[in-house]
C-alpha positions, 0 to 999 in steps of 0.5 A, a space after each residue: 452084402 455081395 454085389 448082385 447082377 440082375 437082368 430084364 428083357 432089355 437090360 443088365 443091371 450090374 455094379 460099375 467097374 473101372 472099365 465104366 469110369 469114362 462112360 460115367 464121366 461122360 454122362 454126368 456131364 449133362 446139365 440135367 444130371 447135375 442139376 437134379 442129383 447129388 453128383 459133384 458139379 463140375 464132374 471131373 474124371 477123378 469123380 467117376 474113378 473114385 465113384 466106381 473104384 471106392 465109393 460104389 463098392 464101399 456102399 455094398 461092403 458097408 450095406 449103406 447103399 447098393 448102386 448098379 450100372 444099367 446097361 443095354 444089350 450092346 453094353 452101352 451105359 444107359 444110367 444108374 439105379 441105386 438103393 440107399 438102406 435107410 433103415 433095414 431094420 424097419 424094412 425101409 430103403 430109398 431108391 435114386 436113378 438117373 439116365 444118360 441123356 441120349 438114352 431117355 424116352 425108351 423106358 429104360 429106367 422104369 424098367 430098371 427100377 422095377 427090376 431093383 424094386 422086386 429085388 429089393 422086396 425079395 431079397 432084402 425083405 424091404 417093405 416100403 420103397 421110398 422115392 424123393 425128388 425136388 419139386 420140379 423134377 418132372 422126369 423123375 417123377 414120371 419114372 416113379 409114377 411109371 414104375 408104380 410109385 404112389 405119390 404121398 405128397 410134398 415134404 417141406 425142406 426134405 432135401 439139402 442140395 447145393 447148400 440150400 433146403 429144398 422141398 421134395 415130392 415123396 412117393 412109395 412103392 409097397 410089395 403089394 403094388 407088385 403083387 408080392 407078400 410081406 412079413 409084416 401085416 399092413 393096416 392102412 388108415 381107416 382099415 379095420 384093426 382086426 384085418 391088416 393086409 399082408 
């Protein structure tokens, strides 16, 4: 997959490059990002350099993860959003994101997640976009809810984080939640077997 660039009213979503390593390193000094995400802790300059030069481009090249930096109209790094391509043959993917501490509370990440979701459904043909976060990560949960995800419960031992398995909240967004069609009909639980929705 070739990397893409997405735009919203306020944001530019684009692949991170070497010029972004310094801002990436600075943002990942935030204790909340290190607590709730899988970034290395401590997060060193070489981690940022490796991510922009090797890890992120490799994900696009190998179709395993699609990461984008989120930038405001001034070109400031607001955060990141990304997809893990769980099972594209099953039309499923997982979204992840973080927001730089000084950029929180402005709705940027919700806006970025919605843009990424729309691209995921329309360009990749994904029919179920999943979100997981460790139970207690209220900020991530709030973003998911505002972006339109439906909470589906607690998954025991879903996440392995810093050497410990932890329970996670799980949620999903479907194309229909954004008014988009799907190639595969969907039959919700309790629905008539004769009338799947599309």
